[in-house]
PyMOL commands that place a pseudoatom at each C-alpha (Angstrom):
pseudoatom trace, name=CA, resn=MET, resi=1, chain=A, elem=C, hetatm=0, pos=[0.000, 0.000, 0.000]
pseudoatom trace, name=CA, resn=GLN, resi=2, chain=A, elem=C, hetatm=0, pos=[2.878, 2.352, 0.755]
pseudoatom trace, name=CA, resn=ALA, resi=3, chain=A, elem=C, hetatm=0, pos=[4.256, 1.981, -2.773]
pseudoatom trace, name=CA, resn=LEU, resi=4, chain=A, elem=C, hetatm=0, pos=[0.818, 2.588, -4.297]
pseudoatom trace, name=CA, resn=GLN, resi=5, chain=A, elem=C, hetatm=0, pos=[0.166, 5.545, -2.009]
pseudoatom trace, name=CA, resn=LEU, resi=6, chain=A, elem=C, hetatm=0, pos=[3.067, 7.412, -3.589]
pseudoatom trace, name=CA, resn=GLY, resi=7, chain=A, elem=C, hetatm=0, pos=[1.056, 7.671, -6.806]
pseudoatom trace, name=CA, resn=SER, resi=8, chain=A, elem=C, hetatm=0, pos=[-2.088, 9.092, -5.212]
pseudoatom trace, name=CA, resn=TRP, resi=9, chain=A, elem=C, hetatm=0, pos=[-2.800, 12.445, -3.598]
pseudoatom trace, name=CA, resn=LYS, resi=10, chain=A, elem=C, hetatm=0, pos=[-5.749, 10.898, -1.721]
pseudoatom trace, name=CA, resn=GLU, resi=11, chain=A, elem=C, hetatm=0, pos=[-5.285, 8.318, 1.068]
pseudoatom trace, name=CA, resn=LEU, resi=12, chain=A, elem=C, hetatm=0, pos=[-5.871, 4.843, -0.344]
pseudoatom trace, name=CA, resn=GLN, resi=13, chain=A, elem=C, hetatm=0, pos=[-8.214, 2.413, 1.381]
pseudoatom trace, name=CA, resn=ILE, resi=14, chain=A, elem=C, hetatm=0, pos=[-9.015, -1.255, 0.829]
pseudoatom trace, name=CA, resn=HIS, resi=15, chain=A, elem=C, hetatm=0, pos=[-12.733, -1.752, 0.238]
pseudoatom trace, name=CA, resn=HIS, resi=16, chain=A, elem=C, hetatm=0, pos=[-12.834, -5.264, -1.217]
pseudoatom trace, name=CA, resn=ILE, resi=17, chain=A, elem=C, hetatm=0, pos=[-10.570, -8.302, -1.485]
pseudoatom trace, name=CA, resn=ALA, resi=18, chain=A, elem=C, hetatm=0, pos=[-11.008, -11.078, -4.033]
pseudoatom trace, name=CA, resn=TRP, resi=19, chain=A, elem=C, hetatm=0, pos=[-8.650, -14.047, -3.741]
pseudoatom trace, name=CA, resn=VAL, resi=20, chain=A, elem=C, hetatm=0, pos=[-7.721, -16.123, -6.784]
pseudoatom trace, name=CA, resn=ALA, resi=21, chain=A, elem=C, hetatm=0, pos=[-5.656, -19.295, -7.111]
pseudoatom trace, name=CA, resn=GLY, resi=22, chain=A, elem=C, hetatm=0, pos=[-2.353, -17.942, -8.362]
pseudoatom trace, name=CA, resn=GLY, resi=23, chain=A, elem=C, hetatm=0, pos=[-0.695, -15.142, -10.214]
pseudoatom trace, name=CA, resn=MET, resi=24, chain=A, elem=C, hetatm=0, pos=[-1.888, -16.092, -13.689]
pseudoatom trace, name=CA, resn=LEU, resi=25, chain=A, elem=C, hetatm=0, pos=[-5.540, -15.891, -12.661]
pseudoatom trace, name=CA, resn=ALA, resi=26, chain=A, elem=C, hetatm=0, pos=[-4.875, -12.586, -10.897]
pseudoatom trace, name=CA, resn=ILE, resi=27, chain=A, elem=C, hetatm=0, pos=[-3.417, -11.210, -14.142]
pseudoatom trace, name=CA, resn=ARG, resi=28, chain=A, elem=C, hetatm=0, pos=[-6.428, -12.464, -16.115]
pseudoatom trace, name=CA, resn=LEU, resi=29, chain=A, elem=C, hetatm=0, pos=[-8.778, -10.855, -13.585]
pseudoatom trace, name=CA, resn=PHE, resi=30, chain=A, elem=C, hetatm=0, pos=[-6.848, -7.581, -13.725]
pseudoatom trace, name=CA, resn=ASN, resi=31, chain=A, elem=C, hetatm=0, pos=[-6.887, -7.585, -17.545]
pseudoatom trace, name=CA, resn=GLU, resi=32, chain=A, elem=C, hetatm=0, pos=[-10.629, -8.334, -17.706]
pseudoatom trace, name=CA, resn=ALA, resi=33, chain=A, elem=C, hetatm=0, pos=[-11.419, -5.616, -15.157]
pseudoatom trace, name=CA, resn=THR, resi=34, chain=A, elem=C, hetatm=0, pos=[-9.238, -2.961, -16.780]
pseudoatom trace, name=CA, resn=ALA, resi=35, chain=A, elem=C, hetatm=0, pos=[-10.716, -3.757, -20.212]
pseudoatom trace, name=CA, resn=THR, resi=36, chain=A, elem=C, hetatm=0, pos=[-14.184, -3.136, -18.781]
pseudoatom trace, name=CA, resn=LEU, resi=37, chain=A, elem=C, hetatm=0, pos=[-13.071, 0.102, -17.152]
pseudoatom trace, name=CA, resn=ASP, resi=38, chain=A, elem=C, hetatm=0, pos=[-11.436, 1.243, -20.397]
pseudoatom trace, name=CA, resn=LYS, resi=39, chain=A, elem=C, hetatm=0, pos=[-14.683, 0.593, -22.291]
pseudoatom trace, name=CA, resn=ALA, resi=40, chain=A, elem=C, hetatm=0, pos=[-16.441, 2.737, -19.691]
pseudoatom trace, name=CA, resn=LYS, resi=41, chain=A, elem=C, hetatm=0, pos=[-13.746, 5.422, -20.205]
pseudoatom trace, name=CA, resn=ARG, resi=42, chain=A, elem=C, hetatm=0, pos=[-12.895, 5.491, -16.484]
pseudoatom trace, name=CA, resn=ARG, resi=43, chain=A, elem=C, hetatm=0, pos=[-9.076, 5.416, -16.771]
pseudoatom trace, name=CA, resn=LEU, resi=44, chain=A, elem=C, hetatm=0, pos=[-7.339, 8.508, -15.396]
pseudoatom trace, name=CA, resn=ALA, resi=45, chain=A, elem=C, hetatm=0, pos=[-3.697, 7.575, -16.038]
pseudoatom trace, name=CA, resn=ASN, resi=46, chain=A, elem=C, hetatm=0, pos=[-1.674, 4.353, -16.028]
pseudoatom trace, name=CA, resn=ASP, resi=47, chain=A, elem=C, hetatm=0, pos=[-3.549, 1.968, -13.698]
pseudoatom trace, name=CA, resn=TRP, resi=48, chain=A, elem=C, hetatm=0, pos=[-5.574, 4.668, -11.914]
pseudoatom trace, name=CA, resn=PHE, resi=49, chain=A, elem=C, hetatm=0, pos=[-9.333, 4.809, -12.464]
pseudoatom trace, name=CA, resn=ASP, resi=50, chain=A, elem=C, hetatm=0, pos=[-12.105, 7.202, -11.473]
pseudoatom trace, name=CA, resn=ILE, resi=51, chain=A, elem=C, hetatm=0, pos=[-14.633, 4.846, -9.873]
pseudoatom trace, name=CA, resn=THR, resi=52, chain=A, elem=C, hetatm=0, pos=[-16.436, 4.285, -6.602]
pseudoatom trace, name=CA, resn=PRO, resi=53, chain=A, elem=C, hetatm=0, pos=[-15.673, 1.244, -4.429]
pseudoatom trace, name=CA, resn=GLU, resi=54, chain=A, elem=C, hetatm=0, pos=[-19.122, -0.152, -5.289]
pseudoatom trace, name=CA, resn=PHE, resi=55, chain=A, elem=C, hetatm=0, pos=[-18.471, 0.183, -9.029]
pseudoatom trace, name=CA, resn=ALA, resi=56, chain=A, elem=C, hetatm=0, pos=[-15.065, -1.483, -8.581]
pseudoatom trace, name=CA, resn=GLN, resi=57, chain=A, elem=C, hetatm=0, pos=[-16.732, -4.479, -6.883]
pseudoatom trace, name=CA, resn=GLN, resi=58, chain=A, elem=C, hetatm=0, pos=[-19.239, -4.751, -9.736]
pseudoatom trace, name=CA, resn=VAL, resi=59, chain=A, elem=C, hetatm=0, pos=[-16.426, -4.655, -12.294]
pseudoatom trace, name=CA, resn=ILE, resi=60, chain=A, elem=C, hetatm=0, pos=[-14.525, -7.372, -10.418]
pseudoatom trace, name=CA, resn=ARG, resi=61, chain=A, elem=C, hetatm=0, pos=[-17.653, -9.570, -10.296]
pseudoatom trace, name=CA, resn=LEU, resi=62, chain=A, elem=C, hetatm=0, pos=[-18.262, -8.986, -14.000]
pseudoatom trace, name=CA, resn=ALA, resi=63, chain=A, elem=C, hetatm=0, pos=[-14.632, -9.815, -14.825]
pseudoatom trace, name=CA, resn=THR, resi=64, chain=A, elem=C, hetatm=0, pos=[-14.703, -13.035, -12.785]
pseudoatom trace, name=CA, resn=ASP, resi=65, chain=A, elem=C, hetatm=0, pos=[-17.941, -14.118, -14.476]
pseudoatom trace, name=CA, resn=LYS, resi=66, chain=A, elem=C, hetatm=0, pos=[-16.764, -13.223, -17.976]
pseudoatom trace, name=CA, resn=GLY, resi=67, chain=A, elem=C, hetatm=0, pos=[-13.342, -14.835, -17.522]
pseudoatom trace, name=CA, resn=LYS, resi=68, chain=A, elem=C, hetatm=0, pos=[-14.762, -17.787, -15.555]
pseudoatom trace, name=CA, resn=ILE, resi=69, chain=A, elem=C, hetatm=0, pos=[-12.212, -16.997, -12.837]
pseudoatom trace, name=CA, resn=PRO, resi=70, chain=A, elem=C, hetatm=0, pos=[-13.013, -18.634, -9.499]
pseudoatom trace, name=CA, resn=THR, resi=71, chain=A, elem=C, hetatm=0, pos=[-12.580, -16.351, -6.494]
pseudoatom trace, name=CA, resn=LEU, resi=72, chain=A, elem=C, hetatm=0, pos=[-12.850, -16.546, -2.733]
pseudoatom trace, name=CA, resn=THR, resi=73, chain=A, elem=C, hetatm=0, pos=[-13.934, -13.804, -0.376]
pseudoatom trace, name=CA, resn=HIS, resi=74, chain=A, elem=C, hetatm=0, pos=[-11.479, -12.801, 2.317]
pseudoatom trace, name=CA, resn=GLY, resi=75, chain=A, elem=C, hetatm=0, pos=[-13.494, -14.744, 4.906]
pseudoatom trace, name=CA, resn=GLU, resi=76, chain=A, elem=C, hetatm=0, pos=[-13.561, -17.851, 2.701]
pseudoatom trace, name=CA, resn=MET, resi=77, chain=A, elem=C, hetatm=0, pos=[-9.811, -17.632, 2.201]
pseudoatom trace, name=CA, resn=LEU, resi=78, chain=A, elem=C, hetatm=0, pos=[-9.179, -17.330, 5.941]
pseudoatom trace, name=CA, resn=GLN, resi=79, chain=A, elem=C, hetatm=0, pos=[-11.359, -20.398, 6.531]
pseudoatom trace, name=CA, resn=LYS, resi=80, chain=A, elem=C, hetatm=0, pos=[-9.461, -22.323, 3.842]
pseudoatom trace, name=CA, resn=VAL, resi=81, chain=A, elem=C, hetatm=0, pos=[-6.114, -21.405, 5.441]
pseudoatom trace, name=CA, resn=ARG, resi=82, chain=A, elem=C, hetatm=0, pos=[-7.375, -22.470, 8.873]
pseudoatom trace, name=CA, resn=SER, resi=83, chain=A, elem=C, hetatm=0, pos=[-8.568, -25.776, 7.438]
pseudoatom trace, name=CA, resn=VAL, resi=84, chain=A, elem=C, hetatm=0, pos=[-5.218, -26.480, 5.758]
pseudoatom trace, name=CA, resn=ARG, resi=85, chain=A, elem=C, hetatm=0, pos=[-3.316, -25.608, 8.956]
pseudoatom trace, name=CA, resn=LYS, resi=86, chain=A, elem=C, hetatm=0, pos=[-5.555, -27.880, 11.017]
pseudoatom trace, name=CA, resn=SER, resi=87, chain=A, elem=C, hetatm=0, pos=[-5.078, -30.729, 8.553]
pseudoatom trace, name=CA, resn=ARG, resi=88, chain=A, elem=C, hetatm=0, pos=[-1.289, -30.321, 8.623]
pseudoatom trace, name=CA, resn=ILE, resi=89, chain=A, elem=C, hetatm=0, pos=[-1.244, -30.309, 12.422]
pseudoatom trace, name=CA, resn=GLU, resi=90, chain=A, elem=C, hetatm=0, pos=[-3.385, -33.446, 12.507]
pseudoatom trace, name=CA, resn=ASP, resi=91, chain=A, elem=C, hetatm=0, pos=[-1.005, -35.144, 10.028]
pseudoatom trace, name=CA, resn=VAL, resi=92, chain=A, elem=C, hetatm=0, pos=[1.998, -34.311, 12.240]
pseudoatom trace, name=CA, resn=ILE, resi=93, chain=A, elem=C, hetatm=0, pos=[0.208, -35.675, 15.311]
pseudoatom trace, name=CA, resn=LYS, resi=94, chain=A, elem=C, hetatm=0, pos=[-0.684, -38.919, 13.470]
pseudoatom trace, name=CA, resn=ARG, resi=95, chain=A, elem=C, hetatm=0, pos=[2.957, -39.447, 12.476]
pseudoatom trace, name=CA, resn=ALA, resi=96, chain=A, elem=C, hetatm=0, pos=[4.235, -38.851, 16.019]
for i in range(1, 96): cmd.bond("trace and resi %d" % i, "trace and resi %d" % (i + 1))
show_as sticks, trace
zoom trace
């Protein structure tokens, strides 16, 4: 966030997190979303866009649907991480 903040006069805030399974899907999601924003003529400069947080969420949902990119909410991702950790701990205990 600190690196991104350097490019903005306004304090940046996180309004939404969408998790994907790997960098390639993240790139596809980014490309789909920016293509939609370009069609809507919302690009200010480089990768900065003039949109509300609600519009950004809609664009992300549209991009995931169009690109058939599976996503997890932040809560779902935390639950998945907890489940994997628990499984690993149980495996270690079984081997002991």
